Residue, then its C-alpha position, 0 to 999 in steps of 0.5 A: m400596273n404601277d407599284i406605289r413607293f414610299p418617298e425616298s426622302l422620307d425613308r432616308n429621314f426615318r432611317a437616320f432618325r431611328k439610328t440617332r435615337r439608338t446612338i443617343a440611348l447607348l451613350t446615355a446608358f454608357f455615361a450613366t453606367l460610368f457615373l454609377c460605377g465611378a460613384v460606387f468606387l469613390v464611396f468605396a475609396l473614401t470608406e477605405r480612408f477611415i476603416d480597413t474594410p473587411p472582405s464582406m464589406r468589400t464584397v458588398f461594394l463589388a456587388l453594387f459596383l457590378l449591379v447598379p448599371i444593369p438596369f440601364l444596360v437592360s433598357v439599352f439592350l431592349v431599345w437596341r433590339r426593339s425595331s421601330g416601325d414607320r408608324s412609331l417613328a412618325l408618332q415620335i417625330q410628330a411628338l418631337h416636332p408638333e409643326f408637322g401635324d399628322r402629315l407624316l402619320s397620314a403618309v405612312e398610313l397611305n403607304e400601308k393601305s396602297d400595299s393592300d387591296s383596299g380599293i383606294s386609287r393608287e394615283l391619289v396615294c402617289a399624289a398625296l405622298g409626293r405632296i407630303a414628301k415635298d413639304c418635308e424636303g429639307e427637313s432632318f428628323e434627327k435634329y429633333i431628338s433630345r440630348k439633354r439626359m445624355r449630356r447630363f450623364f456625360f457631365l456626371s460621369a466625367i467627375p469620377v473619371l477626372i477624380f480617378l485620373l487626378l488620383f492616378i496622376c498624383i498618388r497612383q498607388l491609391p486608386i490602384n490599391s482601391l481597385a485591387r481591393l474592390f475587385f478582389p475582396r477576399s484577397k489579402i491586399a493591404r489597404f493603402t494608407f497615408v500613415k503606414f505602420e508595420r502590420l499587426p498579426q491577426y492573432h498575437r500570443v502572449p504569456y499568460a498573466e504576464d506583462f508583455e510589450i508589442e513594438i510597432s514601427i512606421a513603414k518606410d513607404s509611409i507618406i505621412k509620418a505620424r507623431s502619435v497613435l491612439l490604442s484601444f485594448g480591453s476596457d481602455s480606448n483612445l489612449p494616446l501613445p507617442v511615436v519615438d524614433g519611428k516606433v510605438k512601444i505598447k507595454m501592457a499588464g498581464i491578461f487572463n482572457p483574449e482581448n482585442l488591440k486596436v491601433r489608429s493614427g490618421d487613416f491608419c487603423d489596425w487590430s490584433r487579437i491578443i490571446p494569453v498562452q501558457r508557456p510550454v510545460l514539460a509534460e514527461a521527462r525520462a531517461s533511457v539508460t543503457y547499462p554496462d555490457y557486463l550486467g547483460k540488461k536491456t535498455e531501461d526507461i527510468e524516471i528522473s525523480s527530484g531532479i536526480l538521474k541515478m544510474p550505474e557507473g559506466s552507463s549511457y543515457t538518453l534524455i527524452g522530454t515531451v512538452n505540451r506544445s510543438l517545438s521550434d527550438a531546443e538546447i541543453s547546457k553542459g557547464s559553460r557549453v550549449e548544445k542543440m538538441r534533436f526535436s520533433k514536433n513536441v519531443f526533444e532528445f539528448s544522448e550522452k555517454s558515460p557521464k561523470s557523477g555530480e555533473r549538472r545539466s540544464a535544458t530549455w526550449k521554445d515552442l512554435y509561438g517562440f515562448a521559453p519555459a518559465f524555468p529550465y529543466d535542471y537535473q543532476i547525474e549521480t552514478v551509483a557504484d555497483n555495490p555487493p549484494e546483501p545476503s541474509i539468513s533466517p530464522d534470525t536467532d542466536t542459535v538453532f537447536m535441532l535433532a540430527d534426523d530433523i529437517r528445518i527449513i532455512s530461508i535465504k534471501a539477497q538484494d542487489d541493485h542490478g540483479v543476484a547471480e547466485l545465492g547459497i548457503m555455506m557451512s562450517e563446524i564450530n570448534e571447542d573455542r566457539r570459533a568457526e573453522a576456516k574451512e567452509r563448504p557450500i551446501f546449497s545454491a540457486a541461480g538468479d538472473n539480471d532482472s531479479k533484484e531480490l532473490e529468495s530461496q529455501y533449503a531443507f537442512s538435514p544434519a543426518k543427510l549431511g553426515i553431521k553427528d549429535g553434539s555438533e555445532l555448526s555456522l551457517k551463512a548465506y552467500a551471494n554473487d552479482f554479475s560484476k567481476r568480483k572475486s569473493p562473494s558477500k556473506s551474511a551474519e552467522l546462524h549458529l546451529r546446534v545438533l542435539s542428542k536425543d537426551e539433550h533434546r528430551e531435556r529441553v522438551r522437559d523444560e518447555i513443558e514446565k514453562r507451558i504448565e505455568e502458562f496454563r495455570s497463569s491463564a486459568w488464574q487470570e480468567e478467575t480473577l476476570l471472572d470475579s471482576s465481572v461480578d463487581a463490574e455488573g454492580k458497578e454498571t448497574a449503579a452507573s448512569p448511561e452517560k458514564r458507561e464508558l468509564s464503568a468498571l465493565s468497560e475496563q473489564l472488557q479491555n482486559r478480556r480483549l487482552a486475555v483473548d490474545s494471551s489465550l491464543k499465544n498459549a495455544e500456539n505455544a502448546v502446538s509448538l511443544l507438540n511439534e517438537a516433542a513429536k520429532n524425538k522418537e525417544i519421547p514416549s508416545g503417551v507423553v506426545e498424546r498428553i501434550s496433544d490433548a493439552a493443545k486441544e484444550a488450549f484451543k478450546a479455551h481460546s475459543l471459549i474466551s473469545e466467545s466470552e469476550k463477544k458476550l461481554e461486549s454485547a453486554f456492554r452495548s446493551e441498554q436494557s438491564s435484563e439483556k445486559k444481565a443475561e449476556l453477563e451470565k453467558s460470558r461468565d459460564l464461558s469463562k468458567n468452561a474455559i478455566d476448566s479446559l485450562n486446568k485439564g490442559a495443565d493436568d495433561l501437561r503434568a502427566a506428560l512431564d511426569g511420563l517424561s521424567g519417570l514419575g508417570l511410568p507407574e501410571e504408564a505401566a497401569k495404562i498398558a495393563r488396562k489396555e491389555k485387559e480390555i484386549s482380553e475381554g474383547v477376545k472373550k466377547v468375540g468367542e461369546d458372540k461366536k457361540k451364540a450365533k445361530p446355525k444360519e449365521k455361522n459363516q457371517a459370524e466367522e467373518t465378523a470374528k476374523k475382522k474383530m480379531e484383526s483389529l484386536r491384533k493391531e491393538q496388541d501390536k500397539v501395546k507391544s510398542d508401548i511396552a518397548d517404549l516403557q522399558k526404554s523409559l525405565q532404563r533412561g529413568f534409572a540412568e538419570s535419577g539412580d532410582k533402582s525401582l525403575l531398573e528393577a521394573a525393566e529387568v522384570i520386563e526382560k526377565e518375564k519375557i513380557m515382549d515374547k508374551s505380547d508376540d505370542a498373543a498377537k500370533h494366536m490372534a492372527s490365527n484366530d485361536l480365541q482361547k490361547s489369545e485370551k489366555k495370553a492377553s490375560e497373562l500379560a495384563d496381570a504381569m503389567k499390573k503387577i509391575s505397575d503396583s510394584m513401581a507405585e508402591q516403591r515410589r510411595k515409600n520414596g516419596e515419604t522418606s524424601a518428604a521427611n528428610e528434604e532440606d533443599s536449599g532451592r526452596a529457600s531461594d524460591m522464597l527469596r525470589m518471591a520476596l524480592a518479586q513481590q516487593r517490586i510489584l508493591e513499588e509499581s502499584r504504589a507509583l502507578l495505580p490511580e487513586r480511588g476515583e481517578k482514571g489511570a493513564d494506561s488502561k493496560l497497566p492494571y492487567k499487566l500488574a494483575s498478571d504479574q501478581s497472579e503468576l507470583r501466586s501460582q508459583m507460591s501455590r506450587l511451593v505450597q504443594d511441596i511443603p509437607q502438611d505438618s510443617p509450619l511453613r505450609k500455613m504461612a505459605e497458604r496465607s501468603s498465597d491467599s494475600m497474593e490472590k486478593s492483591a491481584k483481584a484488587i489490582s484488576l479493580n484499580e483498588k490501590a489501597e486494598a492491593i497495597e495492604f495485601q501486598e505488604s501482608a504477603i511480603s511479611d508472610v514470605l519474610d516469616m517463611i524465610s526466617a523459619e526456614i533459617e531456623d530449621s537449617l540450623p543443626e539440632s546440635a547447634k540449637d542446644s549447644e552452648t559452645v562458643a562456636s555454635l552460638d557464633r554460627t547461630a548468631e551469624i545466621r539469624r543476624t543475616s536473616s534479620a538483615i534480609r528482612r530489613l533490606i526487603s521490607g525497608g525498600g531495598g527491593m527490586k530494581g526491575k532489571a533482567v538478571s544476568d545469566a550468571e546470577n540466574l543460574s546460581l539460583g537454580a535456573a536452567e537454560p530454557f528451551n523454545a519449540f522453534g529452536q530460538q534461545k531467549i532470555v534465561e529464566s528460572r527453573s520454576g518460572l519464578y521472577a528473575g529479578e536482579i538481586p540489589e547490590e545492598c543485598k548481595e553480601a547478606v544473601e550470600a551469607y544466607h545461602k551459604a548458611i542454608s546450603g553449605t555452598e558459595m553463591q556466584t552473584e557475579 
């Protein structure tokens, strides 16, 4: 069977048509893609002429450049890949060339049917195909394909290609730069411009709040040389600036916040972020100082204070500075020389060995932005000489008094800039010329180290351990050495120390007791004054309105009460100091120490009561209800009364201690021993009675109880023996001091009667539980001591009456003279300083001070009254003067000026009358009755002296308020005072009187008066 084949001519035409159609489609897509890419490039290049496109925009253009031709490429790809059959080609040709009709389609269909078993005659098919092939012979199907679209895209794509070639030929950099920036959008390739300046930095930092200048130069490869630029900065835009010599200088005022700077010229456009930055600041500057080797100190970091670097001579240092920003350069100037400094990150260093004092250094630096500090860091070097140490010794007093067996803590201290190597004490004896002997010996030393700029130590100084005798005077000095090579140590001022004998110490304790008695009496009287003032203050406070409460008398009373609290505390502390000092001397009887201890307890009790009284008074002052106010005032007064009782009791205890120390209380001491021994005797008797009353079953227990009680009584008997020994020594000492034979006789009686042996016998019998003999011996001993006590008291009474009847002591006249001068001084101060009625004083403490002085003077007058016999006319005048002084003190405390002055004038008048009466009494009876010329002349002279003194004092000669000199003070009967802490203060009078200076105009009259009544010369200077 013959196969039916498609005509070869038709098949060849069909293949040619298919190939041509694909080629045209590919060329069309190519030209379209070339056109679109060229268009994107030209748009990008055109945009670049106006703005410097950012990377994001360039990325968008690159995406368009790559993505726009994709649809065409896809369509071409699909055409290329898609295989078109003969039927499809026939239809396409028929559409392009309608003259063929459906003949090609029929031929294709006949060919397809011939391949199948459709039953169609093959011959007919072949004939039909041959006919169709003959009709199409000479025809080319590909010529019917349209090429208009391809040509259109060809001409369109030629435009950007020609433009690119033209630009490439004329300005090669432009297309190349545009292509590079387009295909590498994230690169930092600079935009090509016809006008070209040097690029601005993206961030430009300028000094904070300071004017700044930015300079831009035209680039050498700029095609067009611009003549001006447009500037935009902050709120200002398009500011024209000229180009001078190829440069643009931009001067701007200081800014506080970041701003954008934009510069335009032609197609050039650039911008920069202007950021204000603080200049670099020195955060820390210190010096690492290396000390000289002899100091042995480690390298130390010190601060440079106020631009001054202080260090010891011979030291080296390294300046270390820390800046708040990383550095790019650092240098320091030394006079005219400039040296580079080492730096790392934000720290710079500069080392120098042994610099000279007074030299200046100036350091400066630059940070990573190139900024220098506003001011360089200047400092001056000061080398400090290694001065010797400064030792000191305390207590810081002129003279320290102590017993040989006493121990006193001596504190020493030394200061040195670079450490104290050694600190100690040197001692030397003082000879009779009051000069320290040249030979000094160290008695104590303590070692220090380099780090101890201050070294302190204490030394328990004991004269007995050092072999120092009583009566020796010593000079103590603190000495110190530092670590330098000095040969001689530094020494402190001298501390004079006197080692007292037991008797000297006893006398000083006696003087101190007298002062404490005066303090107790004065404090008690001040409390009485404040107590009386409280009553008046209550009435004034009730009458006052609430608005004037602060100006009321109660407010002033409260202020005085607070001062009294401080005074009472000081009084108690002084009593304790006295107690401590008295306890050191074993020669002082234990009874005296006990009395002083009782006085100290009373002083602290009084202080506690006065403090509570002050609190109640303050509560009354703050209370707004009258009932509460009255109740608090009443409690305050009760506490004040109790305090007065305690102070008086303390004064009595001190008086008893003074009597015991002076020998005046020896009869009472003997009576006390007798009473104690009597109690022991009765105790032994009671032990025997209890033992007899015990039942047989309780006999053993009663025996044990009796032994314990007898042992206790034996210990008390040993104490009595010690008291008897102290009494015997006190009697002997009292005789040696006063010459009172009754004291010697009492001491001889103790020896003759073998009182000490009797005490030993009683103790032995008590130890052996011999009740009968113990009771007998104790009773005999009590009777013997009672007899001694009664004998001494009787003799003392007789001596007292005799001395009272015959006493003509010139000291009393001197005391009265002092009182007159003191009262005159208080009168003048009251006139000048006390406020008038209704006025407010400038100093609230002034009334209290004047009242305190007045009360002290009143206490002295009261003691003088006690020394004057009852039948003497002087006593009434003294009592009257004392009463006036008491009223004056109360008036002063209440700010009643007129009443105070009136009572003070009355007191002065009474004292002057006493002086006149004393002068009259000082005249011998023979002189008073005799009419001889000599007697009359002496009487007239003495009376003229008395009148002169009266006129000088009452006429205003008065006190000058100065402290009396030692010579004047001692000439009027003063004794050197004693301080419990071994410190010597201003000399005060023996009886505690006001130690005022006698006026110059009174001295001559007073000297004649003193000579008249005492028969001795008075040393006034």
